[in-house]
N, C-alpha and C positions, 0 to 999 in steps of 0.2 A: 184302709183307703185313705188317701191324702188329697185334699184339695188346695189349689193355690189360687188366690184371689188377688188380682191386680188392679188397683184403682188409681187414676191419674187426676190430680187437681191443678188447676191452672189458677194461681192466686197472685196477689200483689206482693211485692217484695216484703212488706211489713207484716204479712199475714203468714203464719206457719203453723201446722197442726200440732197440738200439744198431746202428751201421752194419754191424758184423760179422754180427750176427745176421740183418739184413736181406739181406745178400748170400747168406749160407748158405741162408737160407729160400727165396729165389727162384731159387737155383740148382738146388736140388732140384725145384722146380716146372717149371722149364725142362727139366730131364732127363727128368722124367716126361712132357713134352710131345714128346720126341724131339728137343730142340734142344740145341746144344752151348752150355755155359755160358760160352765165350769170346765168344759172339755177344750177350751181354747188353749192351744200351745203356741205361744208367741216366740218364734224362733229368732227373728230379729226385726228391726225396723230400720230400714235404710232410706235416708232422704238425700236424694241426689240432685244437686242443683247445676243447671246449665244456663250460662248466660247466653241468650240468643241475640245474634246481631239484628239490628234494625228493630228490636222489640224492648220493652221496658218491663217484662214480667219474668217470673221464674216458674220453672216446671218442677213439681214435687211428685215423686213416685214412692208409693208406700207398698210394701210387700207383707203379707200375712200368710203363714202356713198353718193349714187347719188339718187335723187328723180326727178319726172317728172314735177313738178310745182316749182314756186319760191315763191308762196305766203307765205308758213310757213312750216317748217320741221315737219315731223311726230314724235310723242313721241317714244322714245326707252327704253325698260326695261333693266336695267343693272344688271349684275350678283351679287349675294349675298349669303353669306354662310348660311347653315342651320345647326344649332347647333354649337358645339365646338369640339375641338380635346381633346380626353381624355388623360391625363397624364399616362404613363405606367411605372411600375417597373418590371424588369425581371432579372432572374439569368443568369449570363454568361453561354454561351454554348446553351441556349435555343433560340426559335424563338419568334418574336414580330411583331406587325403591328400597324400602325397608319392610321386612316381614316379621310378624309376631303370631306364634302358634300357642293356642290355649285349648286344653282338653276339658271336657265336662263343664262346658260353659253354661249350660241350662238356660235360664232366662236372664242371666246377667249380660252386661253389655261390655264390649271392648272399645276403648277410646284411644285416640292418638293425640298427643300434645307435643308442641315444640317448647322446650323448657326455657331456652334462652329469650324467646320472644314472650313467654307466659301466654301462650295463645293455644286455645282448644282448636284442634283441626277437624277430627271426625268422631262420630258416635256410631258404633256398629258399621253400617254400610252407608251412612249419610255424612256428607261433607257439611261441616259447620262453618269453616272459615270462608270468607268471601274472596280469598285469593285463588283464582281459577287453575293455578298450576298445580294444586294439591287435589288428590282424589284417593278413595279407598276402595279396594275390592276384596271380596271373600272368595279366595281361590278354591277352598274346601271347607268343610264344616269346622275345622280347627285353625285356619290360617287367615289372617287379616293382613293385607299388604298395602302399605302407604305408598302411593306414586307421586313423584315430584317431577314435573316437567321443566325443561330448560332452567337447570338450578342456577341460582345466583349466589354471590358471596355472603349475602345475608342469611342464606339457608343453612350456613354452617352452624353446628351446635348439637345439643342432645335432644333426642327424640324419645318420648315416653309412651310405652304401650301398658295401659291400665284397665283392670276389671273392677267394676263398681260393686264389689262385695264389701263386707264389714268384718275385719278391716280390709281395706283395698290392697290389692297386690299389683305390682308393676314390674316392667322391664325397661332398661334403658339402652339405647343404641346411639352411635355418634356418627354424624355425617360431616366429612371435611370436604369443603369446596376449595379446589386449588385454582389459581389463576396464573396464566403465563405472563411473563414480564411485558411491560409496556412503558415506553419512554413518556416522561412528563415533559412535553414540548416547552412549555413556558419556563421551565427551570433548566433546560439543556441548551449547551452552546449551539449556535446556527452551523449550517454546513460549510461555510467559509469563514475563516477568521484571519484578519490582517493585522499585523504588527510590525513596527519598524525594528530594524536590526539593533541588537544590544538591549532591547527592552524586554520586560518580563510579560509572561502570558499565562493565563489560566483557563484551561479547557474543563468544561463541566458536563456530566452526563448523569441525569437522574432518571430512575425507573421504578415503577410500582408493580406489585404483584403479590401472590400468595403461594408459598412463603416469600419473605422479602428478597429481592434479587441482589446478586452481587455483580459489580462492574470491573471489567478488566480492560486495560488500554494496551494496544500494539500498534506498530507502524506498518502500513501497507508494504513498504519496500523492504521489510524485514531487518532494517538496520536498527541499531541500539538506540534506546531512549536516555538522554541526558537528564537525570533527575534534578531537583532543586539542590541536593547535597553534592552534585557534581559526579555522582556514580553513573555507570552506563549499565542499563538493564534492558532486557527485551520484552518485559511485560510489567505493568503497574497495576496493582489491585486496589482501586480507590474510585470514588465518584468524581474525584477532582484530579486533574493532571496540571502540575505547576511546572513551567519551564523558565529558568532564570537566564537573563542575558542571552536571548535566542540569536543564533547566527543563521546564515543561509543554509547551513547543513542541517538544520532542524526543519527546514521547509519540506512540506510533503503531506500526504494524507495519514490520518491517525484514525484507528478503529476503536470504539468503545462497545464492548460486547456485554450484554445483560443476560444472566441466566439464574434460574431458581430450581433447575432439575424438573421443571414442568415444560415440555415441548410445546412450541418452538422457542429456542433462544433467538434473540434479536441483536441487531448490531446497527451502529450509526457511524457514518463516515464523515469525518470532520477535516477539511483541508486547511492546513496553517500556511499562510502566505507571509513570507518574511520580506519586507520591502527594503531595498537599498539602491543606491545610485550606480550608474554603470562603471564597470571595471573592465578595461581592455588589455588583453595580452596578445603579443605579435610573436608567432613562432620563429619567423625569420625576417629581421629588419633590413638586411641587405640582400637583395636579389640581383643577380647578373643574368643578362641575355644577349645574344648577338642581334644585330639589326635584321629585320625581316622575319624573325621567329615570333613564337607566341609564349606568353609567360602568365602565370596566376599569383597574385598577391592575396594574402590572407590575414585576417584578424579574427580573434574570438572575444566575443562580449558577454559578460555576466551582468545581469540586471533584472530587477522586479520593482514595479510592474515593467512589462516589456517596453523596450526602448525603441525609438526611430533610429535607423542606421543609415549612414550615407558616406560616400567617398568624395574627396576633393583633390584637385590637382591644379597648381598655379592659382589658387583662390577660386576655382571654378568647380561647381557641383557637377559630378559625373553622372550620367544617364546612360541606359543601354543604347548602342548604336551598332553600326555594322562591324566596327573593330574593337569594341569593348562591351562587356557583358558583366552585370553584378548578380550575385546569387547570396541567398541567405538560407542556412541549414539550422533549424532550431530543435534543441533538445533539452527539455526542463527550462531552467531560467538562463541557459547558455545558448548563444547564437553565433554561428560560424559565418563571418562575412568574406566573400570571395570577389575579386575583380580580375577578369580574364582580358588580357590585351592581346590582339592579333596583328600579325604583319607590323612588328614594332618599327617605328621610324625614329630617326635621331631626335626629333623633338619630343618623343614620348619618355626620355630618360629623365629622371629627376625624383623629387620626393612627393609620395602620395600619402594623404591624410585619411585615415579611417576614424569615424566619430560615431558617437551614440548618445542619445539624450532621452530622459524620461522625466517624470514629475519631481524627482528628487535631485537631479543634477545632470551635468553633461561631461563627457570625457572624450578624448581624442588621443591618437597615437600615429606614428609615422612609419612608413615603408619606403626605402630608397631603392630605386631601380637604376642600375648603371649598366653601361655597354661593355660587352665581352667580345674580343676579336674572334672571328670564325676560326676554327681549328685548321692549322696548316697541314698541307700534304707532304709527306716525307717519302722520297723515292725508296722503293723497297730494296733495290740493289745497294743503295748506300747504307741502309740499315743492316742489310745482310753482311756486307763486307766489315763494317765495324764490329759487328758481334763476333766475326771470326777473323781477328788480325793476322793469325799465323798462316793463313791460306793465301798464297801469293798467286798472281795471274800474270806470268811473264809475257803473255802475248797481247798485252794491252799497252798502250803508250799514252803520253799526256794528252794527246789530241783526241783521243777516243771519248765518246760521250759516256762510256761506262767506267771511265778511269775515275778512281776516288781519291780523296785526301789520304786515306789510310794506306792505299797502295803506293802512293807517292812518298809518303813519310817512311814506310818500312823498307822500300827498295833503294831509296836514294843513297843510303850508305853514309848519310851526313852525320853530323855531330849528334849524339843522343839526346832525347827530349827530357824534360823533367819528369815525364810519366815513365821513362824507361825505353822508349822506342827510339830507333835511329832517326836522326833528321834527314830530311831529302837533300839531295844534291843534283845539280844539273851539270852534264858534260857540255862539250862544245856543240854537240849534236842536238842538245835539248831533250835528249832521251835519258831515262834513268838507267842506272846500271849497277852492277855489283862492284864494290871496291873503288868506284870512281871517286874523284876528287873535285870538290867545287871549284869553279873558276872564280875570278874576281868579281864577275857580275851576277854570281848565284845568290839568291835569297832563300833561306831556310825558314819553313813555317812549321812549327811544333803543334802537336795535338792539344798542347795546353791552352793556346790562344783560341782554338776552335771551341774546345770545351767551355772556356770562360764566356765566350759569345753565346753559346747555346744556354747555358745556366742563367745568364742575364736576361736573355729573351724569355726563358720560362718564367723567371720572376716577374717581368713585366706583364706576361699574359695573365698571371694570377693576381696581380695587384688590384686593389679595390679603392685606392684613394688617388686624389688629383695630384698630390705631391709625388708619389711614386711613379705615376704615369708620366709626369713631365720629366723626371729623372731619367726614365727608360728611353724616352724620346731623345734626350740630349746626349746620352752616352752610348746606348746599345747600338743605335743605327750607324753612327759614325764609325764605331769600332769594326762592326760587320762590313761596312764599305771599305775600310782600310785593309782588312784582311783579305777581302776579295780582289782588291787592287794588287796587292802584293802577290797573291796567287796567280793573277793574269800575267804580271811582270816576270814571274819566275818560270811560267811555262813557255815563253817566247824563246826560240833558239838564239844562241850567242852569234854575234857576227863573225864571219870568216876572217882569218888574219890576212893582213895585206901581203900581196906578193912582192918579193924583192927581186 
C-alpha cells in the first residue's frame, strides 16, 4: 500500500527547505501515522519554483512517496508525451492554439512557457501571465491546449510544454505570426510628384510586413519605363525608381506594388507630372474658303501645367459670337484649339493667331485664311462634245446655242491645229462646210489657244499667293476676252459681193 503526501510551504525567497529538515519533518509525520521511520522510501524531492506576478514570494512544493514495507519500492509509471506539438503559421489579428498531450500525468503539472519572452504562461489549468489574450484548457485527461486570441507579431517564437518531474521533460512548438505588407507613409513618395522637363526624379516606396515585402514598379498605361541606364523595361523590382532627364513621355501614373505572399498585396499610385512650356503645332497653316461659306481653323497645344488658350485676329482677342465659335478638346497634356467661322465675309480673310500661356512661358502660331473663288459651272453639252471629238453634228450651225468650239474646229476644214485637229474656216455664208476654203476675212481659232486659256485659269484658281493672283488677273482675263472677241468676229457672215 502506497501513500502520497503533498505539503505546500509558502516561504520568503531567502528561505528554502534543507534535506535534513525534510527528513525530520516527514519522519515525524510517519511516526504519527504509526509507521516506522526506517521504512521511509524517498523516491524524489522536487522543488518547483513559480514566480507569481504581483507578489514577492515563492511557492515550494515537496513530494514524498511512502510505502508500507521496506523490502523493495513499487515500480512507478512516469509521465510521457503523446505525439508532438504542431508548428503553426497564422496571420496577425487572428486566433491560434497549440496542443500538448501527456499520458500518466498523475499529480504532476503541465506548464506552458514562451521561450522568446522568457515568460511563464500557465500551470495546469491556471493562467499565470497577466496578458488576457492567453488562456489554457484541458480538453481531455491527456491534452492541454494553449489558446492565443488576436495574435500579434510579438507572439512569434517557441512555446514550451513542460512536465514538472525530475528531470523535467518538455516539448517545443513554433508559432509564426505573418503580417501583410503595409506602406510606411513617412518614407514613401506622395501621390503626385512634379518635376521640370530634363531634370532627374526619384520615386520611393517603402513597405513593412512579415516576411519582408518586395516592391515592383509598373506604368499604368503599360508603356515601358526608361531606367537610369537608358534601358526600356516594363517592370522594376526596387524600392526606389530613378528616372534621369525626364521628358513629357515619362509623364503618367506609376504603380508600386508591395507583396510578401501574405494576402492581400497592396499598391500605391504615384502620378509623375513633367512641367514644360507650351508647344504649338498647326496641322494646316494655309486654309482657303469661298466667301459666304464656313471654315474651321485648328491648332494643337502641348503644355503642363495646363495653359490658357486664346485666338487673335488683327490684334483683337476673339470671343464666341454668332459668326465665330471657339472650342477646346483636351486629352492628357495636349489640347486641340478650334476656331469655326460662319458666313465668311471679305474682311474675315487674313492671318489668325493661336496662342497658349502657362507659368513656364508663352507660345503662339499663325493660320492664314485666304479667299477661294466659287466653283464655275461648265455646260454639260460642251464637256460632252470635247470628250467625243470624232462625233460630228451636221445639223448645227454657228448660230445655234448648242454649237461648240470643237464642232467648229473639226468641221471647218481649215488648216490643222498644233494638236492635230483641222482648223475652222468660214465660207461666204458664214456656215462651216467640208472642203471649204477660208475667205480673206476668215479668222481661225485653234484648240491650243482655248486649252492655254483653261490651263491658266485653273492655275489661277489654285493659286495661294498674292503675286500669282495678280499675274492671273493681268494675263488670263485679257487673253480670254481676246479669244472670245475673235470667236465673235469669225462667226459673223461675210458681206455679199457688190453687184456690177
